[in-house]
Structures are given as C-alpha cells and as structure tokens.
FIDRENNU-943249 format. One line per field, with one value per residue (C-alpha): residue in three letters; residue number from 1; x, y, z. Coordinates in steps of 0.2 Angstrom, whole numbers, plus 2048, in hexadecimal, padded with zeros to 3 digits. Example, Ala and Ser with C-alpha at 12.3 -4.5 7.8 and 13.67 -1.06 7.14 Angstrom:
BEGIN
resn	(ALA; SER)
resi	(1; 2)
u	(83E; 844)
v	(7EA; 7FB)
w	(827; 824)
This chain:
BEGIN
resn	(MET; THR; ASN; ASN; LYS; THR; SER; GLY; ASN; LYS; ARG; LEU; GLY; ILE; PHE; ASN; SER; LEU; VAL; LEU; ILE; VAL; ASN; ILE; VAL; LEU; ILE; LEU; ALA; LEU; ALA; LEU; SER; TYR; LEU; SER; VAL; HIS; VAL; SER; PRO; GLU; LYS; SER; TRP; ILE; LEU; PRO; PHE; PHE; GLY; LEU; LEU; TYR; PRO; PHE; LEU; PHE; ILE; ILE; ASN; LEU; PHE; LEU; CYS; LEU; TYR; TRP; ILE; LEU; ARG; LYS; ARG; TRP; LEU; PHE; LEU; LEU; SER; ALA; ILE; MET; ILE; PHE; ALA; GLY; TRP; ASN; HIS; LEU; GLU; ARG; THR; VAL; GLN; ILE; GLY; SER; SER; VAL; THR; LEU; PRO; ALA; ASN; ARG; SER; HIS; PHE; LYS; VAL; ILE; SER; TYR; ASN; VAL; LYS; ASN; LEU; SER; ASN; ASP; ASN; VAL; ASP; LEU; ILE; GLU; PRO; GLU; ILE; ARG; ASP; LYS; ILE; LEU; GLY; TYR; LEU; ASP; ASP; GLU; ASP; PRO; ASP; ILE; LEU; CYS; LEU; GLN; GLU; PHE; ALA; VAL; VAL; HIS; PRO; ASP; PRO; GLU; ALA; PHE; ILE; ASP; SER; LEU; SER; GLY; ARG; LEU; ASN; MET; PRO; PHE; HIS; ALA; TYR; SER; GLN; TYR; PHE; GLU; LYS; PRO; ARG; LYS; ARG; PHE; ASP; ALA; ILE; PHE; ILE; PHE; SER; LYS; PHE; PRO; ILE; LEU; ASN; TYR; ASN; LEU; VAL; LYS; LYS; ASP; ASP; VAL; HIS; ASN; TYR; ALA; LEU; PHE; ALA; ASP; LEU; ILE; ILE; ARG; LYS; ASP; THR; VAL; ARG; ILE; PHE; ASN; ILE; HIS; LEU; GLU; SER; LEU; ARG; PHE; LYS; ARG; GLU; ASP; TYR; ASN; PHE; ILE; SER; GLU; LEU; ASP; LEU; GLN; PHE; GLU; GLU; ASN; GLU; ASN; VAL; ARG; GLU; SER; SER; LEU; ARG; ILE; ILE; LYS; LYS; MET; LYS; THR; ALA; PHE; SER; LEU; ARG; ALA; SER; GLN; VAL; GLU; ASN; LEU; SER; SER; CYS; ILE; LEU; SER; SER; PRO; TYR; PRO; VAL; ILE; LEU; CYS; GLY; ASP; PHE; ASN; ASP; THR; PRO; ASN; SER; TYR; ALA; TYR; GLN; GLN; LEU; THR; GLU; ASN; LEU; THR; ASP; ALA; PHE; ILE; GLU; SER; GLY; LYS; GLY; PHE; GLY; ASN; THR; TYR; ILE; GLY; LYS; LEU; PRO; SER; TYR; ARG; ILE; ASP; TYR; ILE; LEU; TYR; SER; ASP; TYR; PHE; THR; SER; TRP; ASP; CYS; ASN; ARG; GLU; LEU; ILE; LYS; TYR; SER; ASP; HIS; TYR; PRO; VAL; SER; CYS; MET; ILE; GLY; ILE; ARG; GLN; LYS; ASP)
resi	(1; 2; 3; 4; 5; 6; 7; 8; 9; 10; 11; 12; 13; 14; 15; 16; 17; 18; 19; 20; 21; 22; 23; 24; 25; 26; 27; 28; 29; 30; 31; 32; 33; 34; 35; 36; 37; 38; 39; 40; 41; 42; 43; 44; 45; 46; 47; 48; 49; 50; 51; 52; 53; 54; 55; 56; 57; 58; 59; 60; 61; 62; 63; 64; 65; 66; 67; 68; 69; 70; 71; 72; 73; 74; 75; 76; 77; 78; 79; 80; 81; 82; 83; 84; 85; 86; 87; 88; 89; 90; 91; 92; 93; 94; 95; 96; 97; 98; 99; 100; 101; 102; 103; 104; 105; 106; 107; 108; 109; 110; 111; 112; 113; 114; 115; 116; 117; 118; 119; 120; 121; 122; 123; 124; 125; 126; 127; 128; 129; 130; 131; 132; 133; 134; 135; 136; 137; 138; 139; 140; 141; 142; 143; 144; 145; 146; 147; 148; 149; 150; 151; 152; 153; 154; 155; 156; 157; 158; 159; 160; 161; 162; 163; 164; 165; 166; 167; 168; 169; 170; 171; 172; 173; 174; 175; 176; 177; 178; 179; 180; 181; 182; 183; 184; 185; 186; 187; 188; 189; 190; 191; 192; 193; 194; 195; 196; 197; 198; 199; 200; 201; 202; 203; 204; 205; 206; 207; 208; 209; 210; 211; 212; 213; 214; 215; 216; 217; 218; 219; 220; 221; 222; 223; 224; 225; 226; 227; 228; 229; 230; 231; 232; 233; 234; 235; 236; 237; 238; 239; 240; 241; 242; 243; 244; 245; 246; 247; 248; 249; 250; 251; 252; 253; 254; 255; 256; 257; 258; 259; 260; 261; 262; 263; 264; 265; 266; 267; 268; 269; 270; 271; 272; 273; 274; 275; 276; 277; 278; 279; 280; 281; 282; 283; 284; 285; 286; 287; 288; 289; 290; 291; 292; 293; 294; 295; 296; 297; 298; 299; 300; 301; 302; 303; 304; 305; 306; 307; 308; 309; 310; 311; 312; 313; 314; 315; 316; 317; 318; 319; 320; 321; 322; 323; 324; 325; 326; 327; 328; 329; 330; 331; 332; 333; 334; 335; 336; 337; 338; 339; 340; 341; 342; 343; 344; 345; 346; 347; 348; 349; 350; 351; 352; 353; 354; 355; 356; 357; 358; 359; 360; 361; 362; 363; 364; 365; 366; 367; 368; 369; 370; 371; 372; 373; 374; 375; 376; 377; 378)
u	(81D; 815; 80B; 803; 7FF; 7F7; 7ED; 7E8; 7E1; 7D6; 7CF; 7BF; 7BF; 7AF; 7A8; 7AB; 7A3; 794; 793; 795; 786; 77B; 781; 77C; 76B; 768; 76E; 761; 754; 759; 757; 745; 741; 745; 73B; 72C; 727; 725; 71B; 708; 705; 6F6; 703; 710; 70A; 71C; 726; 71D; 724; 736; 731; 72C; 73D; 746; 74D; 753; 75B; 764; 76B; 771; 779; 782; 789; 78E; 797; 7A0; 7A5; 7AD; 7B6; 7BD; 7C3; 7CB; 7C1; 7BA; 7AA; 7A4; 79F; 791; 787; 78D; 788; 776; 774; 779; 76E; 75F; 764; 754; 74B; 756; 751; 73F; 742; 74F; 753; 762; 757; 754; 75D; 74F; 746; 734; 736; 72D; 726; 71E; 70C; 70A; 6FE; 700; 6FA; 6F8; 6F4; 6F0; 6E9; 6E0; 6DC; 6CA; 6CF; 6D5; 6C3; 6C8; 6DB; 6DF; 6F0; 6EA; 6DB; 6DF; 6CF; 6D6; 6DE; 6D1; 6D4; 6E7; 6E5; 6D9; 6E5; 6F3; 6E9; 6E4; 6F6; 6FC; 6EE; 6EF; 6E7; 6E2; 6E0; 6DE; 6D8; 6D6; 6CD; 6C3; 6B6; 6A9; 699; 68E; 67B; 67D; 68D; 68B; 689; 699; 6A3; 69C; 6A2; 6B3; 6B5; 6B2; 6BE; 6CC; 6C8; 6C5; 6B3; 6B3; 6B3; 6AF; 6AF; 6AC; 6A6; 6B0; 6A0; 68E; 68C; 67E; 678; 680; 692; 69F; 6AD; 6B5; 6C3; 6C2; 6C8; 6C7; 6CC; 6CE; 6CB; 6BA; 6B6; 6AE; 6AA; 6AE; 6AC; 6B0; 6BD; 6B9; 6BB; 6AF; 6A3; 6AE; 6B1; 6B6; 6C8; 6CB; 6C3; 6C7; 6C2; 6C4; 6CA; 6CC; 6DD; 6DE; 6DE; 6E1; 6D5; 6DE; 6D8; 6DC; 6DC; 6DA; 6DD; 6DE; 6E3; 6DF; 6E6; 6EC; 6DC; 6E6; 6DC; 6E2; 6E7; 6F2; 6FB; 6FD; 704; 711; 716; 718; 720; 72F; 723; 718; 727; 72C; 71B; 718; 706; 6FC; 70C; 708; 6F6; 6F9; 707; 6FD; 6EE; 6F9; 702; 6F0; 6EA; 6FA; 6F8; 6E6; 6EB; 6F9; 6EE; 6DF; 6EB; 6F2; 6E1; 6DD; 6EC; 6EA; 6D8; 6DE; 6EC; 6DF; 6D5; 6E5; 6EA; 6D9; 6D8; 6D5; 6DE; 6EF; 6EF; 6F4; 6F2; 6F3; 6F0; 6F4; 6FA; 6FC; 70B; 71E; 728; 72E; 71E; 714; 707; 713; 71C; 70B; 706; 717; 718; 70F; 711; 71F; 722; 723; 72F; 73B; 73B; 73B; 73B; 749; 74D; 745; 733; 72B; 719; 711; 714; 709; 70D; 715; 726; 726; 726; 721; 710; 708; 70C; 709; 70B; 708; 709; 718; 70D; 712; 721; 723; 72D; 730; 728; 727; 71F; 71A; 720; 710; 709; 6F6; 6F2; 6FC; 702; 70C; 704; 70D; 70E; 716; 714; 70F; 711; 710; 720; 729; 72D; 73F)
v	(8EA; 8F5; 8FF; 8F0; 8E9; 8F9; 8FA; 8E8; 8EC; 8FA; 8F0; 8E6; 8DC; 8D7; 8CB; 8D5; 8E4; 8DA; 8D5; 8E7; 8EC; 8DE; 8E3; 8F6; 8F0; 8E5; 8F2; 8FE; 8F0; 8EE; 901; 900; 8F2; 8FD; 90B; 900; 900; 913; 915; 910; 903; 90E; 91B; 90E; 8FC; 8F7; 8FA; 8ED; 8E0; 8E5; 8E4; 8D2; 8CE; 8D6; 8C5; 8C0; 8D1; 8D1; 8C0; 8C4; 8D4; 8CB; 8BF; 8CD; 8D5; 8C5; 8C3; 8D4; 8D1; 8C1; 8CB; 8D8; 8E6; 8F5; 8F2; 8E7; 8F8; 8FB; 8EC; 8ED; 8FF; 8FB; 8EC; 8F5; 904; 8F8; 8EE; 8F1; 8E8; 8D8; 8D7; 8D7; 8C7; 8BD; 8BF; 8B7; 8B4; 8BD; 8B8; 8BF; 8B2; 8B3; 8BA; 8B0; 8BF; 8C8; 8C7; 8C1; 8B8; 8AE; 8B3; 8A9; 8AE; 8A1; 8A0; 88F; 88E; 88B; 87D; 875; 872; 878; 875; 868; 865; 861; 855; 84B; 848; 84B; 85C; 866; 85C; 85E; 871; 871; 865; 871; 87F; 874; 871; 883; 889; 89C; 8AA; 8B3; 8AA; 8B3; 8A8; 8AD; 8A3; 89A; 890; 884; 87D; 876; 874; 880; 88A; 895; 885; 87E; 88E; 88D; 87B; 880; 88E; 882; 875; 883; 88A; 89B; 8A0; 8B1; 8B3; 8C0; 8BD; 8C6; 8BD; 8C2; 8C2; 8BF; 8AC; 8A0; 89D; 88C; 892; 89C; 8A3; 8B0; 8B8; 8B3; 8B9; 8AC; 8B2; 8AC; 8BE; 8C7; 8D0; 8E1; 8E6; 8E2; 8E9; 8E6; 8F0; 8F2; 8FF; 904; 8F6; 8E9; 8D9; 8D9; 8D8; 8DC; 8DA; 8E2; 8DD; 8E6; 8DA; 8DC; 8D4; 8D5; 8E7; 8ED; 8F0; 8EA; 8EC; 8DC; 8DE; 8CE; 8D2; 8CA; 8D5; 8D3; 8C3; 8C1; 8B7; 8AB; 89C; 88B; 88F; 89D; 892; 884; 891; 897; 886; 880; 890; 887; 87B; 889; 892; 882; 880; 893; 891; 8A1; 8A6; 8B9; 8B8; 8AE; 8BA; 8C9; 8C2; 8BE; 8CF; 8D7; 8CE; 8D2; 8E5; 8E5; 8DC; 8E9; 8F7; 8F0; 8EC; 8FE; 905; 8F8; 8FC; 90F; 90D; 900; 90C; 919; 90D; 908; 91A; 91E; 90F; 915; 905; 8FD; 8F2; 8E1; 8DD; 8CB; 8C5; 8C0; 8CF; 8C5; 8D0; 8CF; 8DA; 8E4; 8EB; 8FB; 8F1; 8EC; 8FD; 906; 8FA; 8FA; 90D; 90D; 8FA; 8EE; 8DE; 8CF; 8C6; 8D4; 8D6; 8C4; 8B9; 8AE; 8A6; 8AB; 8AC; 8A7; 8A2; 89F; 88D; 88C; 88C; 89D; 8A1; 8A0; 8B1; 8B8; 8BE; 8BA; 8C6; 8CB; 8DE; 8E8; 8FA; 900; 8FC; 8EA; 8DF; 8CD; 8BD; 8AD; 8B2; 8A2; 89B; 889; 87D; 874; 871; 870; 87F; 889; 895; 891; 898; 8A6; 8A7; 8B2; 8B7; 8C9; 8D3; 8E5; 8EE; 8F4; 906; 90C)
w	(6C1; 6CF; 6C3; 6BB; 6CC; 6D1; 6C1; 6C3; 6D5; 6CE; 6C0; 6C3; 6B3; 6AA; 6B6; 6C5; 6BC; 6B9; 6CB; 6D0; 6C5; 6CD; 6DE; 6DC; 6D5; 6E5; 6F1; 6E9; 6EB; 6FD; 700; 6F8; 704; 713; 70B; 708; 71A; 71B; 70B; 70A; 6FC; 6F8; 6F1; 6EA; 6E7; 6E1; 6F1; 6FB; 6EF; 6F4; 707; 703; 6FB; 70A; 711; 700; 6FC; 70D; 70A; 6F9; 6FE; 70C; 700; 6F4; 703; 707; 6F4; 6F4; 704; 6FD; 6EE; 6FA; 6F2; 6FC; 6F2; 700; 709; 6FD; 703; 715; 717; 710; 71B; 72B; 726; 728; 736; 73F; 731; 734; 747; 741; 738; 743; 756; 75E; 76E; 77E; 78E; 799; 7A3; 7A9; 7BB; 7C8; 7D2; 7C3; 7BF; 7AD; 7A1; 791; 780; 771; 75F; 752; 741; 741; 72F; 731; 73D; 72D; 727; 715; 716; 708; 710; 721; 71E; 72D; 737; 748; 743; 74C; 75C; 75A; 759; 768; 771; 76F; 776; 785; 788; 786; 792; 78C; 796; 786; 775; 765; 756; 744; 737; 744; 739; 740; 738; 746; 74A; 759; 756; 766; 770; 768; 76D; 77F; 780; 779; 785; 793; 78C; 78B; 79C; 794; 799; 790; 77D; 770; 75D; 74C; 73D; 72D; 723; 726; 727; 728; 73A; 73C; 737; 73F; 735; 741; 74B; 75D; 76E; 77C; 78D; 79F; 7A4; 7A4; 794; 797; 786; 774; 762; 750; 746; 733; 726; 718; 71D; 715; 71F; 731; 733; 745; 756; 767; 779; 789; 796; 7A9; 7AD; 7C0; 7C4; 7B2; 7A3; 793; 781; 776; 763; 759; 746; 736; 728; 716; 70E; 6FC; 6F8; 6EE; 6E7; 6E3; 6D2; 6D8; 6E4; 6D7; 6CB; 6D8; 6DD; 6CB; 6C4; 6BD; 6B3; 6AE; 6A6; 69D; 696; 694; 697; 69D; 6A7; 6A4; 6A8; 6B8; 6BD; 6BB; 6C4; 6D3; 6D3; 6D2; 6E1; 6EB; 6E6; 6EC; 6FD; 700; 6FD; 708; 716; 716; 718; 726; 730; 72F; 736; 743; 748; 74C; 756; 760; 763; 76A; 776; 788; 78E; 78B; 77B; 776; 764; 75D; 74C; 73A; 730; 720; 71E; 723; 72F; 721; 71C; 71D; 728; 735; 735; 739; 747; 74F; 750; 761; 765; 76A; 760; 76D; 761; 761; 774; 779; 769; 762; 751; 740; 746; 736; 739; 728; 721; 712; 700; 6FF; 706; 719; 721; 732; 730; 741; 750; 762; 765; 775; 77C; 786; 796; 793; 791; 78B; 78E; 784; 774; 769; 75A; 75D; 74F; 74D; 73B; 73F; 734; 727; 735; 745; 755; 75E; 771; 77E; 790; 794; 7A3; 7A9; 7A6; 7B5; 7B6; 7B9)
C-alpha cells in the first residue's frame, strides 16, 4: 500500500505531463521577455515581441504556479522562481501606491505630458465637435507649470497667432515646438513644450535627417536651469486596414481571407518600428548624458516598460510612476491592447509626488501628470 502511494505521488499522468511541458515553454518565454529589454531590436527583432507579451506571460505563469500548489507539487517553484527573478519588471507595470504626500514647505511644479491625437482632428472614434475644447478645458483646470504635448495638429489661417492665443489661455507665455515634417504654412503638426517658466534656448533632436522625434528646451525654474525633453518615438504606423484586421481577427480566421498577407504586413511594421526606436533612444541617451543641466523627459515612447527603449532611457533617469504612481498606469486606450506607453522621467536631481494618469477619453492616450521638486540631500 505504501509503495503504491509513493509511486502515485511521483507520477504526473498524461494531463499533468502536458501541463508541465506547456509550463516550461511559458517559463522560457517569460525569461525571454526579461532579456528583451537588454538586447537592441536592431540585433534581434524577435525578442521585443516577448517584451510586449510580458503581462500575459506573467499572469499565465502565476496561474500555473497556483495550479501546482493546488496539486501539492513542488513544480510550482519553476514558475515562482522565474516570476521573482523579474520582479522589477512587474513594478514597471503596476504600483500599489506611494504613501508619501506632497510637503507644504517644498518648492515644486506641475508637469503634464499628453498625446492629444491631433486634437482629435482625424480620430474617427472621437468626432464630437467640442472635443478640442474639452482637451483645452482639461488643461485649463489642471493649470500645469510645464506642458508637453505630442501630436498637436492645427490648421489655421494664422497658426502662430493661434499658438500665441493658446499660450495666453493656458497662462503659459513661453513655448517651443518642433514640426514632425515640413508642413504647409497654415498647418501645425508638432511636438510642443508650453511653460510658465522662461525658455532660454531650445533645439530639435533627430537622427539621419528623418522626421523630428524630440525637442528640448532649457527653462529657468526659479534659480535653476532645467532641460526639458519632449519626445515622440517611432510609431507602428498602422493604417485603418491594419487596425480592422486586428480587431476582426477571429472573423478573418473563419473566412481565411488574406490572413497570412495581413499578418506579415503587421509584423513587418512592428519590426521596423522596434528597430527605429532603438536607434532613436540610443541617440537620445547620448543627448541626455551630454546635457549640462538636470533633465526632465516627457513623452510618448510608443513602447512598453518592458522594452529596450524604456530600459535605455531609464538607465540614467527615474520613472515618476515607479517613484510616486499607483495602479496599473496604462495610458494607451486605442484599438490595440492597453499598455503604459506615456512617461515622465527625470534626473536624480529631482523627486516626484502624485504621479497620475487622468482617466479622460478625449484622445487615444490618457494624459500623465505629476508634481516635481528638487530632491533633498541626506
């Protein structure tokens, strides 16, 4: 009797053996998602896909861990060890919340980063005529000291006059911008920095004469000079047919129409975007390291916290969400899975409080805000 019981404990059976095989594959996939942040997509274009899958790989491994615990098998350690090996990846995705409150006696200023989706001029899901006024009304109410906008598009008989009037409305008299591409005189399609603090100097950041993807401005904030970067890294450049294919994937497989062709097109676009972002962040990292002033970096990375782009930019900068955020922090609310792709980072010179993503659906991104102050030395 004892021998049979011992033998039964050692046997997995056919079903559990299959579960174990799947478990090992998923553990390896999770390990590759950790590796993806350290290897440039220019060297391996497959690894970034594992980085994108990290939240799902984490959840599945967690369930497999619980499965083996319920079966009273030591095999739960396989997933458990791999989960804890990448615990720092989890905190990039979700934060329980900071208990630190904004001190009354500290000097601080408010920063907002917001991809405004062309002020909804071409967003078919946000065709409400008042949407631009709602975006501007939100900014009025928030009253930031520094505002970084991406995908700011305006068609106006006198765009410069429009920007001047907007600066007055927002009570932010100083601004700098960078057009993505050369545009007609009556159109803005740009990255913007608006500020209540004087701007000493500003310049563009681009690589190999392709479109501008970043802008920096040197601000006088009380007695300090601070360099603000506003960036918008390479997007996937999906067209409407790409989004339609993804959103109707089940139907596509049922009808078996051009599935292979559409899938390859999407994979190719993602591969190109991964590679271009890698090149952009390597160039941007050099600009940040050479900055003579403390840096605050805002923007739309078009990439997740488990990516090479994020890893490179946080080598020397702190993520406000990790220091003072709470919840899941996802900022993209378009037709693709909802990830955190909008960030506020800063040099060790600073600290932050109350990092939030505001749950307003005026764009396909949520705005990100936080309070920033100079870090007190011990």
